[in-house]
C-alpha positions as CSV (number, residue, x, y, z in Angstrom):
1,X,19.1,39.3,12.0
2,X,17.3,42.8,9.9
3,X,18.9,41.3,6.7
4,X,17.8,38.1,7.2
5,X,14.4,38.9,7.9
6,X,15.0,41.6,4.2
7,X,16.4,39.8,2.2
8,X,13.4,36.7,2.7
9,X,10.4,39.6,2.3
10,X,12.5,40.6,-0.5
11,X,12.4,37.8,-2.0
12,X,9.2,36.1,-1.1
13,X,7.4,39.8,-2.9
14,X,10.3,39.0,-6.0
15,X,8.6,35.5,-6.3
16,X,4.6,36.5,-6.2
17,X,6.2,39.3,-9.1
18,X,6.6,36.1,-11.5
19,X,2.7,36.1,-13.5
20,X,3.1,39.4,-13.6
21,X,6.6,40.2,-15.5
22,X,5.5,36.9,-17.3
23,X,1.8,38.3,-18.6
24,X,5.1,40.8,-20.5
25,X,6.3,38.3,-22.2
26,X,5.1,36.7,-25.8
27,X,6.4,33.6,-26.2
28,X,4.4,30.0,-24.9
29,X,5.0,29.4,-21.2
30,X,7.3,26.0,-21.7
31,X,9.5,28.6,-23.4
32,X,9.4,31.3,-21.3
33,X,10.3,28.2,-18.1
34,X,13.3,27.8,-20.6
35,X,14.4,31.5,-20.4
36,X,14.2,31.6,-16.6
37,X,16.1,28.5,-14.9
38,X,18.5,29.5,-18.1
39,X,19.2,32.7,-16.5
40,X,18.3,32.1,-13.2
41,X,20.8,28.7,-13.2
42,X,23.7,31.3,-14.9
43,X,23.2,33.7,-12.1
44,X,23.2,31.2,-9.1
45,X,26.6,29.2,-10.8
46,X,28.2,33.1,-10.6
47,X,27.9,33.5,-7.2
48,X,28.6,29.5,-6.8
49,X,31.9,30.7,-8.3
50,X,32.4,33.6,-6.5
51,X,32.0,32.2,-2.9
52,X,34.5,29.5,-4.0
53,X,32.8,26.5,-1.7
54,X,33.3,23.0,-2.6
55,X,30.8,21.2,-4.7
56,X,29.3,19.0,-2.0
57,X,27.0,16.3,-4.9
58,X,30.6,14.7,-5.4
59,X,30.4,13.3,-1.9
60,X,26.7,11.9,-1.9
61,X,25.2,9.3,-3.1
62,X,23.6,8.1,-6.2
63,X,20.3,7.9,-4.6
64,X,20.4,11.1,-3.3
65,X,21.7,12.4,-6.6
66,X,19.0,10.5,-8.1
67,X,16.1,13.1,-5.7
68,X,18.1,15.9,-6.5
69,X,16.9,14.8,-10.5
70,X,14.0,14.4,-9.5
71,X,12.9,17.3,-7.7
72,X,15.0,19.4,-10.7
73,X,12.4,17.9,-12.8
74,X,9.4,18.4,-10.6
75,X,10.2,22.1,-10.0
76,X,10.7,22.9,-14.1
77,X,7.2,20.7,-15.3
78,X,5.9,22.4,-11.9
79,X,6.9,25.7,-13.4
80,X,5.7,24.7,-17.1
81,X,2.1,24.1,-16.0
82,X,1.8,26.8,-14.0
83,X,2.8,29.9,-16.6
84,X,1.2,27.4,-18.9
85,X,-2.1,28.2,-15.5
86,X,-1.5,32.4,-15.6
87,X,-2.2,32.0,-20.2
88,X,-5.5,30.9,-19.4
89,X,-7.3,31.5,-15.4
90,X,-5.2,34.6,-14.2
91,X,-2.6,34.6,-11.8
92,X,-4.8,35.0,-8.8
93,X,-6.5,31.6,-9.5
94,X,-3.8,29.9,-10.5
95,X,-1.2,30.6,-7.1
96,X,-4.9,30.3,-5.7
97,X,-4.2,26.5,-6.4
98,X,-0.2,26.7,-6.9
99,X,-1.0,26.8,-3.6
100,X,-2.1,24.0,-2.6
101,X,1.0,21.8,-2.7
102,X,2.2,22.0,0.4
103,X,-0.7,20.9,1.8
104,X,-0.4,17.9,-0.9
105,X,3.0,18.1,0.9
106,X,1.5,17.7,4.2
107,X,-1.1,15.7,3.3
108,X,1.4,12.9,2.7
109,X,4.0,13.0,4.8
110,X,2.2,10.5,7.3
111,X,3.1,8.0,4.4
112,X,6.2,9.2,3.0
113,X,8.3,9.9,6.4
114,X,6.1,8.3,8.7
115,X,4.3,11.0,10.1
116,X,1.7,11.1,12.1
117,X,-1.0,12.9,10.6
118,X,-3.0,15.0,12.8
119,X,-6.4,16.7,13.6
120,X,-5.2,19.9,12.4
121,X,-3.4,18.4,9.4
122,X,-6.9,17.0,8.2
123,X,-8.9,20.2,9.4
124,X,-6.9,22.0,6.8
125,X,-6.6,20.3,4.1
126,X,-10.4,20.0,4.2
127,X,-10.4,23.4,4.1
128,X,-8.1,22.9,1.5
129,X,-10.3,21.6,-0.6
130,X,-13.3,23.4,0.0
131,X,-11.5,26.5,-1.0
132,X,-10.2,25.6,-4.5
133,X,-14.1,23.9,-4.8
134,X,-15.6,27.9,-3.8
135,X,-11.9,29.2,-6.6
136,X,-13.3,27.5,-9.5
137,X,-16.3,25.2,-8.7
138,X,-18.4,27.6,-9.9
139,X,-16.6,29.9,-12.7
140,X,-18.4,29.2,-16.2
141,X,-17.0,25.9,-17.7
142,X,-15.2,25.7,-20.9
143,X,-12.0,24.2,-22.4
144,X,-9.8,26.2,-21.9
145,X,-10.5,27.1,-18.6
146,X,-11.6,23.6,-17.0
147,X,-7.5,23.1,-19.1
148,X,-5.9,25.9,-16.8
149,X,-7.9,24.4,-13.4
150,X,-5.6,21.5,-14.4
151,X,-2.7,22.6,-14.8
152,X,-3.2,25.2,-12.1
153,X,-3.8,21.8,-9.6
154,X,-1.1,19.4,-11.5
155,X,1.2,22.6,-10.7
156,X,0.1,21.5,-7.2
157,X,1.2,17.5,-6.9
158,X,4.3,18.9,-8.9
159,X,5.7,21.3,-5.9
160,X,4.5,18.6,-3.4
161,X,6.6,16.0,-5.8
162,X,9.5,18.2,-5.8
163,X,10.1,19.4,-2.4
164,X,8.9,15.9,-0.9
165,X,11.9,14.2,-3.5
166,X,14.4,17.4,-2.5
167,X,13.7,16.6,1.4
168,X,15.0,12.8,0.4
169,X,18.1,14.2,-1.5
170,X,20.0,15.0,2.5
171,X,23.5,16.4,2.0
172,X,23.2,18.9,-0.4
173,X,21.8,22.3,1.0
174,X,21.9,25.7,0.0
175,X,22.6,27.7,-2.7
176,X,24.3,24.7,-4.3
177,X,20.5,22.5,-3.8
178,X,19.2,25.6,-5.7
179,X,21.5,25.8,-8.1
180,X,21.2,22.3,-9.3
181,X,17.8,22.0,-9.1
182,X,17.9,24.6,-11.6
183,X,20.0,22.8,-13.9
184,X,17.9,19.6,-14.0
185,X,15.0,21.3,-14.4
186,X,16.0,23.9,-17.1
187,X,17.6,19.9,-19.2
188,X,13.9,18.7,-19.1
189,X,12.5,22.0,-19.9
190,X,14.8,22.1,-22.3
191,X,13.7,19.1,-23.7
192,X,10.2,19.0,-23.2
193,X,11.1,21.9,-25.3
194,X,12.7,20.0,-28.5
195,X,10.0,17.5,-28.9
196,X,7.1,20.3,-28.7
197,X,8.1,23.2,-30.6
198,X,8.1,23.2,-34.6
199,X,10.7,25.6,-36.3
200,X,12.7,28.5,-34.9
201,X,12.6,29.9,-30.9
202,X,12.3,33.3,-32.0
203,X,12.4,35.7,-29.0
204,X,10.5,39.6,-29.6
205,X,12.6,42.1,-29.1
206,X,10.1,43.2,-26.6
207,X,10.3,40.1,-24.2
208,X,13.9,40.2,-23.7
209,X,13.7,43.7,-21.2
210,X,11.3,41.0,-19.1
211,X,13.2,37.3,-19.7
212,X,17.0,38.6,-18.5
213,X,14.3,39.8,-15.3
214,X,12.6,37.3,-14.7
215,X,15.3,34.8,-15.0
216,X,18.1,37.4,-13.6
217,X,16.1,39.2,-10.3
218,X,13.2,36.6,-9.4
219,X,15.1,33.3,-10.0
220,X,18.6,33.7,-10.0
221,X,18.5,37.1,-7.0
222,X,15.2,36.2,-5.2
223,X,16.6,32.4,-4.7
224,X,19.7,33.3,-3.3
225,X,18.0,35.5,-0.7
226,X,15.4,33.0,0.4
227,X,19.1,30.0,0.1
228,X,20.8,32.6,2.3
229,X,17.7,33.4,4.8
230,X,15.9,30.2,5.6
231,X,18.8,29.7,7.5
232,X,19.0,32.2,9.5
233,X,15.3,32.3,10.5
234,X,13.1,30.1,12.8
235,X,11.6,27.3,10.5
236,X,8.2,29.1,12.9
237,X,8.8,32.6,10.5
238,X,8.9,30.6,7.2
239,X,5.9,29.3,7.8
240,X,4.2,32.2,8.9
241,X,5.6,35.1,6.6
242,X,5.3,32.5,3.3
243,X,2.4,33.0,2.9
244,X,3.1,36.6,2.0
245,X,4.6,35.7,-1.4
246,X,0.8,34.5,-2.5
247,X,-0.6,37.2,-0.7
248,X,1.6,39.7,-2.8
249,X,0.4,37.8,-5.9
250,X,-2.9,38.7,-5.9
251,X,-2.4,42.5,-4.9
252,X,-0.3,42.6,-8.1
253,X,-2.5,40.9,-9.7
254,X,-5.1,43.1,-8.4
255,X,-3.5,46.0,-9.2
256,X,-1.5,45.8,-12.6
257,X,-3.1,43.7,-14.6
258,X,-6.9,44.5,-13.1
259,X,-8.2,41.0,-11.6
260,X,-10.6,40.4,-9.6
261,X,-12.3,37.3,-7.5
262,X,-15.6,36.6,-7.1
263,X,-16.2,37.1,-3.5
264,X,-16.8,32.9,-3.4
265,X,-13.2,32.8,-4.4
266,X,-12.0,35.5,-2.0
267,X,-14.2,33.5,0.1
268,X,-12.4,30.3,-1.5
269,X,-9.3,32.7,-1.1
270,X,-9.4,33.0,2.7
271,X,-9.6,28.3,2.3
272,X,-7.0,28.1,0.8
273,X,-4.1,30.1,3.3
274,X,-5.8,29.1,6.0
275,X,-6.2,26.2,5.7
276,X,-2.4,25.6,4.8
277,X,-1.4,27.7,7.3
278,X,-3.6,26.1,10.1
279,X,-2.4,23.0,9.1
280,X,1.0,23.8,8.3
281,X,2.0,26.1,12.4
282,X,-0.5,24.2,14.3
283,X,0.0,20.2,13.1
284,X,3.8,21.3,13.8
285,X,3.7,22.6,17.5
286,X,1.0,19.1,18.0
287,X,4.4,17.9,17.2
288,X,6.6,19.6,18.7
289,X,4.9,19.5,21.9
290,X,4.8,15.7,21.4
291,X,8.1,15.0,20.9
292,X,10.2,13.4,23.9
293,X,11.5,15.9,26.3
294,X,15.6,16.4,23.9
295,X,17.4,16.1,28.2
296,X,15.8,12.8,29.3
297,X,16.5,10.9,25.7
298,X,19.5,9.2,27.4
């Protein structure tokens, strides 16, 4: 259990450094994501091969495979939009906007998964919307910042699509799930790169090391630690400590990039993270309390 906690915390902190590492890479956002997904997929493929596990994807139906493909494509799109937001409006604001994704999932759950809309969920969603306004609504408007804000919001929407499609892709779990998501994400980003790139792809020498670090450590090793640890932890633990990722991203961007949030943006950050945590945790507790007792359900 202690090892699972350490692996989970290490994965979250690694994910929180994505924006810092990306700032060291002199490439367009979609090329960064292409390199990240390619290197990460190769790393997880090696881990999967060494573990000698059987392929789950060959035993599931076409609908589950299609959902996994959609999830992978959405993940690739989400990362491209997020890394573009990093470039335009900074790591801090982009991370806060991206972390609206879990709340979008909760808001869509009553429609997609037929879950009841609780008062806690409504309150949490309202807090997140208010936080989004605080984070960007009072910033001086410009074409670049507006597009950066849009990229952050779209990355959150794609995150929601990724999670929902992944939940529908039953039968493929653990490391294999993450591996296939990276493979499908890599293919989709490759198609986008070919369609939008002119000339040859040239990687500056000083960008090679951070690309490898982002792909092997942040993506490959981070996903391995994440998916191998969460199965040993309770859902509540995963939910509560999951907010270490955006908090660490804000701290790293302040220390290493010198990014500072205005007071109103700090309030927005508290609303987004607090609203997401409240809606998720309180809403889950009420759903559990409202569930029929297992011993009496005959």
